[in-house]
CHARMM internal coordinates of N, CA and C (Angstrom, degrees):
IC EDIT
DIST 1 N 1 CA 1.4401
DIST 1 CA 1 C 1.5694
ANGL 1 N 1 CA 1 C 108.90
DIST 1 C 2 N 1.3242
ANGL 1 CA 1 C 2 N 112.25
DIHE 1 N 1 CA 1 C 2 N 145.26
DIST 2 N 2 CA 1.4606
ANGL 1 C 2 N 2 CA 117.23
DIHE 1 CA 1 C 2 N 2 CA 177.16
DIST 2 CA 2 C 1.5311
ANGL 2 N 2 CA 2 C 109.00
DIHE 1 C 2 N 2 CA 2 C -77.76
DIST 2 C 3 N 1.2969
ANGL 2 CA 2 C 3 N 119.31
DIHE 2 N 2 CA 2 C 3 N 162.69
DIST 3 N 3 CA 1.4708
ANGL 2 C 3 N 3 CA 120.64
DIHE 2 CA 2 C 3 N 3 CA 175.12
DIST 3 CA 3 C 1.5495
ANGL 3 N 3 CA 3 C 112.10
DIHE 2 C 3 N 3 CA 3 C -56.27
DIST 3 C 4 N 1.3613
ANGL 3 CA 3 C 4 N 116.95
DIHE 3 N 3 CA 3 C 4 N -37.94
DIST 4 N 4 CA 1.4668
ANGL 3 C 4 N 4 CA 118.88
DIHE 3 CA 3 C 4 N 4 CA 179.77
DIST 4 CA 4 C 1.5248
ANGL 4 N 4 CA 4 C 110.27
DIHE 3 C 4 N 4 CA 4 C -67.61
DIST 4 C 5 N 1.3190
ANGL 4 CA 4 C 5 N 116.53
DIHE 4 N 4 CA 4 C 5 N -40.02
DIST 5 N 5 CA 1.4981
ANGL 4 C 5 N 5 CA 120.47
DIHE 4 CA 4 C 5 N 5 CA 178.03
DIST 5 CA 5 C 1.5503
ANGL 5 N 5 CA 5 C 110.32
DIHE 4 C 5 N 5 CA 5 C -64.01
DIST 5 C 6 N 1.2909
ANGL 5 CA 5 C 6 N 116.96
DIHE 5 N 5 CA 5 C 6 N -40.63
DIST 6 N 6 CA 1.4473
ANGL 5 C 6 N 6 CA 119.85
DIHE 5 CA 5 C 6 N 6 CA 178.53
DIST 6 CA 6 C 1.5131
ANGL 6 N 6 CA 6 C 112.04
DIHE 5 C 6 N 6 CA 6 C -62.71
DIST 6 C 7 N 1.3494
ANGL 6 CA 6 C 7 N 116.97
DIHE 6 N 6 CA 6 C 7 N -47.53
DIST 7 N 7 CA 1.4472
ANGL 6 C 7 N 7 CA 120.01
DIHE 6 CA 6 C 7 N 7 CA 176.69
DIST 7 CA 7 C 1.5266
ANGL 7 N 7 CA 7 C 111.74
DIHE 6 C 7 N 7 CA 7 C -60.62
DIST 7 C 8 N 1.3188
ANGL 7 CA 7 C 8 N 116.35
DIHE 7 N 7 CA 7 C 8 N -43.20
DIST 8 N 8 CA 1.4873
ANGL 7 C 8 N 8 CA 119.59
DIHE 7 CA 7 C 8 N 8 CA -178.63
DIST 8 CA 8 C 1.5026
ANGL 8 N 8 CA 8 C 110.35
DIHE 7 C 8 N 8 CA 8 C -61.62
DIST 8 C 9 N 1.3596
ANGL 8 CA 8 C 9 N 115.30
DIHE 8 N 8 CA 8 C 9 N -45.26
DIST 9 N 9 CA 1.4549
ANGL 8 C 9 N 9 CA 118.22
DIHE 8 CA 8 C 9 N 9 CA -177.69
DIST 9 CA 9 C 1.5107
ANGL 9 N 9 CA 9 C 113.11
DIHE 8 C 9 N 9 CA 9 C -69.35
DIST 9 C 10 N 1.3310
ANGL 9 CA 9 C 10 N 119.19
DIHE 9 N 9 CA 9 C 10 N -42.05
DIST 10 N 10 CA 1.4380
ANGL 9 C 10 N 10 CA 121.11
DIHE 9 CA 9 C 10 N 10 CA 177.65
DIST 10 CA 10 C 1.5290
ANGL 10 N 10 CA 10 C 110.92
DIHE 9 C 10 N 10 CA 10 C -63.75
DIST 10 C 11 N 1.2905
ANGL 10 CA 10 C 11 N 119.34
DIHE 10 N 10 CA 10 C 11 N -41.12
DIST 11 N 11 CA 1.4283
ANGL 10 C 11 N 11 CA 121.93
DIHE 10 CA 10 C 11 N 11 CA 178.84
DIST 11 CA 11 C 1.5689
ANGL 11 N 11 CA 11 C 110.03
DIHE 10 C 11 N 11 CA 11 C -63.85
DIST 11 C 12 N 1.3096
ANGL 11 CA 11 C 12 N 117.85
DIHE 11 N 11 CA 11 C 12 N -43.87
DIST 12 N 12 CA 1.4644
ANGL 11 C 12 N 12 CA 120.94
DIHE 11 CA 11 C 12 N 12 CA -178.29
DIST 12 CA 12 C 1.5390
ANGL 12 N 12 CA 12 C 109.32
DIHE 11 C 12 N 12 CA 12 C -70.10
DIST 12 C 13 N 1.2990
ANGL 12 CA 12 C 13 N 117.35
DIHE 12 N 12 CA 12 C 13 N -40.48
DIST 13 N 13 CA 1.5400
ANGL 12 C 13 N 13 CA 119.74
DIHE 12 CA 12 C 13 N 13 CA 179.25
DIST 13 CA 13 C 1.4990
ANGL 13 N 13 CA 13 C 109.42
DIHE 12 C 13 N 13 CA 13 C -65.83
DIST 13 C 14 N 1.3315
ANGL 13 CA 13 C 14 N 120.17
DIHE 13 N 13 CA 13 C 14 N -41.82
DIST 14 N 14 CA 1.4097
ANGL 13 C 14 N 14 CA 123.66
DIHE 13 CA 13 C 14 N 14 CA 177.54
DIST 14 CA 14 C 1.5342
ANGL 14 N 14 CA 14 C 113.30
DIHE 13 C 14 N 14 CA 14 C -60.99
DIST 14 C 15 N 1.3189
ANGL 14 CA 14 C 15 N 114.31
DIHE 14 N 14 CA 14 C 15 N -44.66
DIST 15 N 15 CA 1.4826
ANGL 14 C 15 N 15 CA 121.31
DIHE 14 CA 14 C 15 N 15 CA 177.88
DIST 15 CA 15 C 1.5240
ANGL 15 N 15 CA 15 C 110.00
DIHE 14 C 15 N 15 CA 15 C -64.52
DIST 15 C 16 N 1.3200
ANGL 15 CA 15 C 16 N 119.52
DIHE 15 N 15 CA 15 C 16 N -43.02
DIST 16 N 16 CA 1.4574
ANGL 15 C 16 N 16 CA 122.48
DIHE 15 CA 15 C 16 N 16 CA 179.25
DIST 16 CA 16 C 1.5115
ANGL 16 N 16 CA 16 C 113.40
DIHE 15 C 16 N 16 CA 16 C -65.01
DIST 16 C 17 N 1.3718
ANGL 16 CA 16 C 17 N 114.18
DIHE 16 N 16 CA 16 C 17 N -33.27
DIST 17 N 17 CA 1.5038
ANGL 16 C 17 N 17 CA 117.23
DIHE 16 CA 16 C 17 N 17 CA 177.31
DIST 17 CA 17 C 1.5373
ANGL 17 N 17 CA 17 C 114.34
DIHE 16 C 17 N 17 CA 17 C -91.09
DIST 17 C 18 N 1.2933
ANGL 17 CA 17 C 18 N 115.96
DIHE 17 N 17 CA 17 C 18 N -2.80
DIST 18 N 18 CA 1.4599
ANGL 17 C 18 N 18 CA 117.95
DIHE 17 CA 17 C 18 N 18 CA -178.74
DIST 18 CA 18 C 1.4985
ANGL 18 N 18 CA 18 C 113.12
DIHE 17 C 18 N 18 CA 18 C 71.96
DIST 18 C 19 N 1.3562
ANGL 18 CA 18 C 19 N 117.70
DIHE 18 N 18 CA 18 C 19 N 30.48
DIST 19 N 19 CA 1.4585
ANGL 18 C 19 N 19 CA 122.06
DIHE 18 CA 18 C 19 N 19 CA 179.79
DIST 19 CA 19 C 1.5392
ANGL 19 N 19 CA 19 C 109.63
DIHE 18 C 19 N 19 CA 19 C -101.44
DIST 19 C 20 N 1.2933
ANGL 19 CA 19 C 20 N 111.78
DIHE 19 N 19 CA 19 C 20 N 141.67
DIST 20 N 20 CA 1.4708
ANGL 19 C 20 N 20 CA 117.07
DIHE 19 CA 19 C 20 N 20 CA 174.66
DIST 20 CA 20 C 1.4867
ANGL 20 N 20 CA 20 C 109.97
DIHE 19 C 20 N 20 CA 20 C -104.46
DIST 20 C 21 N 1.3027
ANGL 20 CA 20 C 21 N 117.02
DIHE 20 N 20 CA 20 C 21 N 127.61
DIST 21 N 21 CA 1.4942
ANGL 20 C 21 N 21 CA 120.54
DIHE 20 CA 20 C 21 N 21 CA 175.15
DIST 21 CA 21 C 1.5041
ANGL 21 N 21 CA 21 C 108.38
DIHE 20 C 21 N 21 CA 21 C -99.85
DIST 21 C 22 N 1.2660
ANGL 21 CA 21 C 22 N 115.51
DIHE 21 N 21 CA 21 C 22 N 111.37
DIST 22 N 22 CA 1.4599
ANGL 21 C 22 N 22 CA 120.02
DIHE 21 CA 21 C 22 N 22 CA -179.49
DIST 22 CA 22 C 1.5518
ANGL 22 N 22 CA 22 C 110.44
DIHE 21 C 22 N 22 CA 22 C -66.15
DIST 22 C 23 N 1.3461
ANGL 22 CA 22 C 23 N 116.36
DIHE 22 N 22 CA 22 C 23 N 143.33
DIST 23 N 23 CA 1.4686
ANGL 22 C 23 N 23 CA 120.77
DIHE 22 CA 22 C 23 N 23 CA -178.66
DIST 23 CA 23 C 1.5472
ANGL 23 N 23 CA 23 C 112.20
DIHE 22 C 23 N 23 CA 23 C -50.22
DIST 23 C 24 N 1.2974
ANGL 23 CA 23 C 24 N 117.90
DIHE 23 N 23 CA 23 C 24 N -40.14
DIST 24 N 24 CA 1.4615
ANGL 23 C 24 N 24 CA 122.05
DIHE 23 CA 23 C 24 N 24 CA -177.32
DIST 24 CA 24 C 1.5281
ANGL 24 N 24 CA 24 C 110.63
DIHE 23 C 24 N 24 CA 24 C -67.96
DIST 24 C 25 N 1.3158
ANGL 24 CA 24 C 25 N 117.85
DIHE 24 N 24 CA 24 C 25 N -19.08
DIST 25 N 25 CA 1.4948
ANGL 24 C 25 N 25 CA 119.65
DIHE 24 CA 24 C 25 N 25 CA -177.24
DIST 25 CA 25 C 1.5051
ANGL 25 N 25 CA 25 C 111.33
DIHE 24 C 25 N 25 CA 25 C -105.11
DIST 25 C 26 N 1.3425
ANGL 25 CA 25 C 26 N 118.58
DIHE 25 N 25 CA 25 C 26 N -11.04
DIST 26 N 26 CA 1.4615
ANGL 25 C 26 N 26 CA 120.30
DIHE 25 CA 25 C 26 N 26 CA -173.80
DIST 26 CA 26 C 1.5230
ANGL 26 N 26 CA 26 C 115.29
DIHE 25 C 26 N 26 CA 26 C -56.52
DIST 26 C 27 N 1.3487
ANGL 26 CA 26 C 27 N 117.74
DIHE 26 N 26 CA 26 C 27 N -45.04
DIST 27 N 27 CA 1.4735
ANGL 26 C 27 N 27 CA 120.38
DIHE 26 CA 26 C 27 N 27 CA -178.32
DIST 27 CA 27 C 1.5511
ANGL 27 N 27 CA 27 C 108.48
DIHE 26 C 27 N 27 CA 27 C -62.05
DIST 27 C 28 N 1.2621
ANGL 27 CA 27 C 28 N 118.73
DIHE 27 N 27 CA 27 C 28 N -41.37
DIST 28 N 28 CA 1.4798
ANGL 27 C 28 N 28 CA 120.03
DIHE 27 CA 27 C 28 N 28 CA -178.90
DIST 28 CA 28 C 1.5396
ANGL 28 N 28 CA 28 C 112.30
DIHE 27 C 28 N 28 CA 28 C -68.91
DIST 28 C 29 N 1.3569
ANGL 28 CA 28 C 29 N 117.33
DIHE 28 N 28 CA 28 C 29 N -39.39
DIST 29 N 29 CA 1.4494
ANGL 28 C 29 N 29 CA 120.85
DIHE 28 CA 28 C 29 N 29 CA 174.43
DIST 29 CA 29 C 1.5172
ANGL 29 N 29 CA 29 C 111.35
DIHE 28 C 29 N 29 CA 29 C -60.26
DIST 29 C 30 N 1.3430
ANGL 29 CA 29 C 30 N 115.20
DIHE 29 N 29 CA 29 C 30 N -47.67
DIST 30 N 30 CA 1.4750
ANGL 29 C 30 N 30 CA 118.96
DIHE 29 CA 29 C 30 N 30 CA -178.88
DIST 30 CA 30 C 1.5290
ANGL 30 N 30 CA 30 C 110.36
DIHE 29 C 30 N 30 CA 30 C -64.86
DIST 30 C 31 N 1.3042
ANGL 30 CA 30 C 31 N 117.37
DIHE 30 N 30 CA 30 C 31 N -39.75
DIST 31 N 31 CA 1.4421
ANGL 30 C 31 N 31 CA 121.12
DIHE 30 CA 30 C 31 N 31 CA 176.98
DIST 31 CA 31 C 1.4614
ANGL 31 N 31 CA 31 C 116.23
DIHE 30 C 31 N 31 CA 31 C -60.56
DIST 31 C 32 N 1.3865
ANGL 31 CA 31 C 32 N 115.86
DIHE 31 N 31 CA 31 C 32 N -47.51
DIST 32 N 32 CA 1.4808
ANGL 31 C 32 N 32 CA 119.50
DIHE 31 CA 31 C 32 N 32 CA 177.46
DIST 32 CA 32 C 1.5256
ANGL 32 N 32 CA 32 C 112.13
DIHE 31 C 32 N 32 CA 32 C -69.52
DIST 32 C 33 N 1.3526
ANGL 32 CA 32 C 33 N 119.26
DIHE 32 N 32 CA 32 C 33 N -33.96
DIST 33 N 33 CA 1.4565
ANGL 32 C 33 N 33 CA 119.90
DIHE 32 CA 32 C 33 N 33 CA 173.43
DIST 33 CA 33 C 1.5155
ANGL 33 N 33 CA 33 C 112.66
DIHE 32 C 33 N 33 CA 33 C -62.94
DIST 33 C 34 N 1.3021
ANGL 33 CA 33 C 34 N 115.45
DIHE 33 N 33 CA 33 C 34 N -41.74
DIST 34 N 34 CA 1.4626
ANGL 33 C 34 N 34 CA 120.79
DIHE 33 CA 33 C 34 N 34 CA 177.32
DIST 34 CA 34 C 1.5434
ANGL 34 N 34 CA 34 C 108.74
DIHE 33 C 34 N 34 CA 34 C -58.65
DIST 34 C 35 N 1.3110
ANGL 34 CA 34 C 35 N 117.08
DIHE 34 N 34 CA 34 C 35 N -46.42
DIST 35 N 35 CA 1.4556
ANGL 34 C 35 N 35 CA 121.55
DIHE 34 CA 34 C 35 N 35 CA -178.47
DIST 35 CA 35 C 1.5395
ANGL 35 N 35 CA 35 C 109.18
DIHE 34 C 35 N 35 CA 35 C -62.02
DIST 35 C 36 N 1.2966
ANGL 35 CA 35 C 36 N 117.99
DIHE 35 N 35 CA 35 C 36 N -42.66
DIST 36 N 36 CA 1.4490
ANGL 35 C 36 N 36 CA 122.84
DIHE 35 CA 35 C 36 N 36 CA -179.18
DIST 36 CA 36 C 1.5349
ANGL 36 N 36 CA 36 C 108.98
DIHE 35 C 36 N 36 CA 36 C -66.16
DIST 36 C 37 N 1.3325
ANGL 36 CA 36 C 37 N 116.94
DIHE 36 N 36 CA 36 C 37 N -36.37
DIST 37 N 37 CA 1.4766
ANGL 36 C 37 N 37 CA 120.32
DIHE 36 CA 36 C 37 N 37 CA -179.13
DIST 37 CA 37 C 1.5891
ANGL 37 N 37 CA 37 C 108.86
DIHE 36 C 37 N 37 CA 37 C -69.08
DIST 37 C 38 N 1.2943
ANGL 37 CA 37 C 38 N 117.31
DIHE 37 N 37 CA 37 C 38 N -35.83
DIST 38 N 38 CA 1.4844
ANGL 37 C 38 N 38 CA 120.47
DIHE 37 CA 37 C 38 N 38 CA 175.54
DIST 38 CA 38 C 1.5304
ANGL 38 N 38 CA 38 C 111.44
DIHE 37 C 38 N 38 CA 38 C -65.86
DIST 38 C 39 N 1.3262
ANGL 38 CA 38 C 39 N 116.25
DIHE 38 N 38 CA 38 C 39 N -40.67
DIST 39 N 39 CA 1.5144
ANGL 38 C 39 N 39 CA 119.31
DIHE 38 CA 38 C 39 N 39 CA 177.60
DIST 39 CA 39 C 1.5379
ANGL 39 N 39 CA 39 C 107.51
DIHE 38 C 39 N 39 CA 39 C -64.18
DIST 39 C 40 N 1.3044
ANGL 39 CA 39 C 40 N 120.08
DIHE 39 N 39 CA 39 C 40 N -44.09
DIST 40 N 40 CA 1.4468
ANGL 39 C 40 N 40 CA 122.80
DIHE 39 CA 39 C 40 N 40 CA 178.95
DIST 40 CA 40 C 1.4968
ANGL 40 N 40 CA 40 C 111.85
DIHE 39 C 40 N 40 CA 40 C -61.84
DIST 40 C 41 N 1.3112
ANGL 40 CA 40 C 41 N 118.96
DIHE 40 N 40 CA 40 C 41 N -40.12
DIST 41 N 41 CA 1.4792
ANGL 40 C 41 N 41 CA 120.57
DIHE 40 CA 40 C 41 N 41 CA 179.08
DIST 41 CA 41 C 1.4848
ANGL 41 N 41 CA 41 C 110.10
DIHE 40 C 41 N 41 CA 41 C -68.16
DIST 41 C 42 N 1.2814
ANGL 41 CA 41 C 42 N 120.15
DIHE 41 N 41 CA 41 C 42 N -35.36
DIST 42 N 42 CA 1.4817
ANGL 41 C 42 N 42 CA 121.78
DIHE 41 CA 41 C 42 N 42 CA 175.69
DIST 42 CA 42 C 1.4947
ANGL 42 N 42 CA 42 C 110.33
DIHE 41 C 42 N 42 CA 42 C -63.24
DIST 42 C 43 N 1.3008
ANGL 42 CA 42 C 43 N 117.40
DIHE 42 N 42 CA 42 C 43 N -46.47
DIST 43 N 43 CA 1.4852
ANGL 42 C 43 N 43 CA 119.82
DIHE 42 CA 42 C 43 N 43 CA -179.71
DIST 43 CA 43 C 1.5401
ANGL 43 N 43 CA 43 C 111.45
DIHE 42 C 43 N 43 CA 43 C -65.86
DIST 43 C 44 N 1.3307
ANGL 43 CA 43 C 44 N 115.92
DIHE 43 N 43 CA 43 C 44 N -42.59
DIST 44 N 44 CA 1.4710
ANGL 43 C 44 N 44 CA 121.61
DIHE 43 CA 43 C 44 N 44 CA 177.08
DIST 44 CA 44 C 1.5080
ANGL 44 N 44 CA 44 C 113.42
DIHE 43 C 44 N 44 CA 44 C -59.22
DIST 44 C 45 N 1.3267
ANGL 44 CA 44 C 45 N 118.30
DIHE 44 N 44 CA 44 C 45 N -25.71
DIST 45 N 45 CA 1.4419
ANGL 44 C 45 N 45 CA 123.40
DIHE 44 CA 44 C 45 N 45 CA -177.38
DIST 45 CA 45 C 1.5035
ANGL 45 N 45 CA 45 C 114.22
DIHE 44 C 45 N 45 CA 45 C -75.46
DIST 45 C 46 N 1.3407
ANGL 45 CA 45 C 46 N 114.93
DIHE 45 N 45 CA 45 C 46 N -13.57
DIST 46 N 46 CA 1.5059
ANGL 45 C 46 N 46 CA 119.55
DIHE 45 CA 45 C 46 N 46 CA -179.19
DIST 46 CA 46 C 1.5108
ANGL 46 N 46 CA 46 C 110.51
DIHE 45 C 46 N 46 CA 46 C -82.50
DIST 46 C 47 N 1.2614
ANGL 46 CA 46 C 47 N 121.18
DIHE 46 N 46 CA 46 C 47 N 116.99
DIST 47 N 47 CA 1.4477
ANGL 46 C 47 N 47 CA 121.91
DIHE 46 CA 46 C 47 N 47 CA -179.79
DIST 47 CA 47 C 1.5538
ANGL 47 N 47 CA 47 C 110.37
DIHE 46 C 47 N 47 CA 47 C -72.05
DIST 47 C 48 N 1.3023
ANGL 47 CA 47 C 48 N 112.94
DIHE 47 N 47 CA 47 C 48 N 134.02
DIST 48 N 48 CA 1.4963
ANGL 47 C 48 N 48 CA 120.13
DIHE 47 CA 47 C 48 N 48 CA 178.89
DIST 48 CA 48 C 1.4670
ANGL 48 N 48 CA 48 C 111.18
DIHE 47 C 48 N 48 CA 48 C -120.43
DIST 48 C 49 N 1.3526
ANGL 48 CA 48 C 49 N 115.09
DIHE 48 N 48 CA 48 C 49 N 144.98
DIST 49 N 49 CA 1.4981
ANGL 48 C 49 N 49 CA 120.94
DIHE 48 CA 48 C 49 N 49 CA 175.17
DIST 49 CA 49 C 1.4885
ANGL 49 N 49 CA 49 C 107.41
DIHE 48 C 49 N 49 CA 49 C -111.65
DIST 49 C 50 N 1.3318
ANGL 49 CA 49 C 50 N 118.85
DIHE 49 N 49 CA 49 C 50 N 167.03
DIST 50 N 50 CA 1.4369
ANGL 49 C 50 N 50 CA 120.88
DIHE 49 CA 49 C 50 N 50 CA -179.94
DIST 50 CA 50 C 1.5501
ANGL 50 N 50 CA 50 C 116.02
DIHE 49 C 50 N 50 CA 50 C -53.50
DIST 50 C 51 N 1.3304
ANGL 50 CA 50 C 51 N 113.67
DIHE 50 N 50 CA 50 C 51 N -33.97
DIST 51 N 51 CA 1.4783
ANGL 50 C 51 N 51 CA 115.73
DIHE 50 CA 50 C 51 N 51 CA 179.01
DIST 51 CA 51 C 1.5449
ANGL 51 N 51 CA 51 C 115.10
DIHE 50 C 51 N 51 CA 51 C -76.45
DIST 51 C 52 N 1.3254
ANGL 51 CA 51 C 52 N 117.90
DIHE 51 N 51 CA 51 C 52 N 2.84
DIST 52 N 52 CA 1.4535
ANGL 51 C 52 N 52 CA 123.41
DIHE 51 CA 51 C 52 N 52 CA 178.84
DIST 52 CA 52 C 1.5209
ANGL 52 N 52 CA 52 C 111.86
DIHE 51 C 52 N 52 CA 52 C -92.46
DIST 52 C 53 N 1.3181
ANGL 52 CA 52 C 53 N 118.24
DIHE 52 N 52 CA 52 C 53 N 16.01
DIST 53 N 53 CA 1.4676
ANGL 52 C 53 N 53 CA 120.75
DIHE 52 CA 52 C 53 N 53 CA 176.48
DIST 53 CA 53 C 1.5031
ANGL 53 N 53 CA 53 C 112.76
DIHE 52 C 53 N 53 CA 53 C -64.59
DIST 53 C 54 N 1.3174
ANGL 53 CA 53 C 54 N 116.59
DIHE 53 N 53 CA 53 C 54 N 156.49
DIST 54 N 54 CA 1.4413
ANGL 53 C 54 N 54 CA 121.17
DIHE 53 CA 53 C 54 N 54 CA 178.08
DIST 54 CA 54 C 1.4658
ANGL 54 N 54 CA 54 C 113.92
DIHE 53 C 54 N 54 CA 54 C -59.08
DIST 54 C 55 N 1.3388
ANGL 54 CA 54 C 55 N 116.80
DIHE 54 N 54 CA 54 C 55 N 143.41
DIST 55 N 55 CA 1.4576
ANGL 54 C 55 N 55 CA 120.35
DIHE 54 CA 54 C 55 N 55 CA 176.97
DIST 55 CA 55 C 1.5261
ANGL 55 N 55 CA 55 C 109.97
DIHE 54 C 55 N 55 CA 55 C -72.29
DIST 55 C 56 N 1.2978
ANGL 55 CA 55 C 56 N 117.92
DIHE 55 N 55 CA 55 C 56 N 151.82
DIST 56 N 56 CA 1.4553
ANGL 55 C 56 N 56 CA 122.42
DIHE 55 CA 55 C 56 N 56 CA 178.73
DIST 56 CA 56 C 1.5254
ANGL 56 N 56 CA 56 C 107.77
DIHE 55 C 56 N 56 CA 56 C -69.57
DIST 56 C 57 N 1.3125
ANGL 56 CA 56 C 57 N 116.44
DIHE 56 N 56 CA 56 C 57 N -41.56
DIST 57 N 57 CA 1.4939
ANGL 56 C 57 N 57 CA 119.25
DIHE 56 CA 56 C 57 N 57 CA 177.33
DIST 57 CA 57 C 1.5507
ANGL 57 N 57 CA 57 C 107.01
DIHE 56 C 57 N 57 CA 57 C -131.82
DIST 57 C 58 N 1.2754
ANGL 57 CA 57 C 58 N 112.71
DIHE 57 N 57 CA 57 C 58 N 156.00
DIST 58 N 58 CA 1.4540
ANGL 57 C 58 N 58 CA 118.88
DIHE 57 CA 57 C 58 N 58 CA 177.34
DIST 58 CA 58 C 1.5321
ANGL 58 N 58 CA 58 C 111.26
DIHE 57 C 58 N 58 CA 58 C -101.32
DIST 58 C 59 N 1.2484
ANGL 58 CA 58 C 59 N 121.08
DIHE 58 N 58 CA 58 C 59 N 124.53
DIST 59 N 59 CA 1.4547
ANGL 58 C 59 N 59 CA 124.46
DIHE 58 CA 58 C 59 N 59 CA 179.69
DIST 59 CA 59 C 1.5480
ANGL 59 N 59 CA 59 C 106.22
DIHE 58 C 59 N 59 CA 59 C -121.00
DIST 59 C 60 N 1.3121
ANGL 59 CA 59 C 60 N 117.75
DIHE 59 N 59 CA 59 C 60 N 108.52
DIST 60 N 60 CA 1.4669
ANGL 59 C 60 N 60 CA 119.19
DIHE 59 CA 59 C 60 N 60 CA -178.04
DIST 60 CA 60 C 1.5138
ANGL 60 N 60 CA 60 C 110.54
DIHE 59 C 60 N 60 CA 60 C -69.47
DIST 60 C 61 N 1.3636
ANGL 60 CA 60 C 61 N 112.69
DIHE 60 N 60 CA 60 C 61 N 146.57
DIST 61 N 61 CA 1.4459
ANGL 60 C 61 N 61 CA 120.31
DIHE 60 CA 60 C 61 N 61 CA -179.77
DIST 61 CA 61 C 1.5147
ANGL 61 N 61 CA 61 C 107.45
DIHE 60 C 61 N 61 CA 61 C -126.69
DIST 61 C 62 N 1.3469
ANGL 61 CA 61 C 62 N 116.72
DIHE 61 N 61 CA 61 C 62 N 130.97
DIST 62 N 62 CA 1.3867
ANGL 61 C 62 N 62 CA 122.12
DIHE 61 CA 61 C 62 N 62 CA -178.57
DIST 62 CA 62 C 1.5515
ANGL 62 N 62 CA 62 C 108.22
DIHE 61 C 62 N 62 CA 62 C -72.10
DIST 62 C 63 N 1.3464
ANGL 62 CA 62 C 63 N 116.92
DIHE 62 N 62 CA 62 C 63 N 156.66
DIST 63 N 63 CA 1.5146
ANGL 62 C 63 N 63 CA 118.31
DIHE 62 CA 62 C 63 N 63 CA -179.89
DIST 63 CA 63 C 1.5215
ANGL 63 N 63 CA 63 C 111.14
DIHE 62 C 63 N 63 CA 63 C -56.86
DIST 63 C 64 N 1.3101
ANGL 63 CA 63 C 64 N 119.21
DIHE 63 N 63 CA 63 C 64 N -37.14
DIST 64 N 64 CA 1.4786
ANGL 63 C 64 N 64 CA 121.63
DIHE 63 CA 63 C 64 N 64 CA -178.73
DIST 64 CA 64 C 1.5570
ANGL 64 N 64 CA 64 C 111.82
DIHE 63 C 64 N 64 CA 64 C -65.63
DIST 64 C 65 N 1.3116
ANGL 64 CA 64 C 65 N 116.15
DIHE 64 N 64 CA 64 C 65 N -34.52
DIST 65 N 65 CA 1.4657
ANGL 64 C 65 N 65 CA 119.81
DIHE 64 CA 64 C 65 N 65 CA 178.49
DIST 65 CA 65 C 1.4895
ANGL 65 N 65 CA 65 C 110.24
DIHE 64 C 65 N 65 CA 65 C -72.10
DIST 65 C 66 N 1.3193
ANGL 65 CA 65 C 66 N 117.63
DIHE 65 N 65 CA 65 C 66 N -33.78
DIST 66 N 66 CA 1.4624
ANGL 65 C 66 N 66 CA 121.61
DIHE 65 CA 65 C 66 N 66 CA -176.00
DIST 66 CA 66 C 1.4758
ANGL 66 N 66 CA 66 C 111.01
DIHE 65 C 66 N 66 CA 66 C -68.03
DIST 66 C 67 N 1.3547
ANGL 66 CA 66 C 67 N 118.61
DIHE 66 N 66 CA 66 C 67 N -33.31
DIST 67 N 67 CA 1.4363
ANGL 66 C 67 N 67 CA 121.22
DIHE 66 CA 66 C 67 N 67 CA -178.13
DIST 67 CA 67 C 1.5219
ANGL 67 N 67 CA 67 C 112.28
DIHE 66 C 67 N 67 CA 67 C -76.66
DIST 67 C 68 N 1.3233
ANGL 67 CA 67 C 68 N 118.80
DIHE 67 N 67 CA 67 C 68 N -20.60
DIST 68 N 68 CA 1.4592
ANGL 67 C 68 N 68 CA 123.25
DIHE 67 CA 67 C 68 N 68 CA -175.33
DIST 68 CA 68 C 1.5250
ANGL 68 N 68 CA 68 C 112.52
DIHE 67 C 68 N 68 CA 68 C -71.83
END
COOR INIT
IC SEED 1 N 1 CA 1 C
IC BUILD
């Protein structure tokens, strides 16, 4: 997202939620939202197929089991 898009989104989301962003906090809010947007873009860039769904249960595997 561009800086203008971030500001527009944060302002619209804050208005929709009835939140006031104090001027002293605005730079921090925009900075953290920009960071979160970069994280989301990184995750969105990973191609997924239908078989990539989350597992029902997690069963840890030791490194030696993984190589076998």
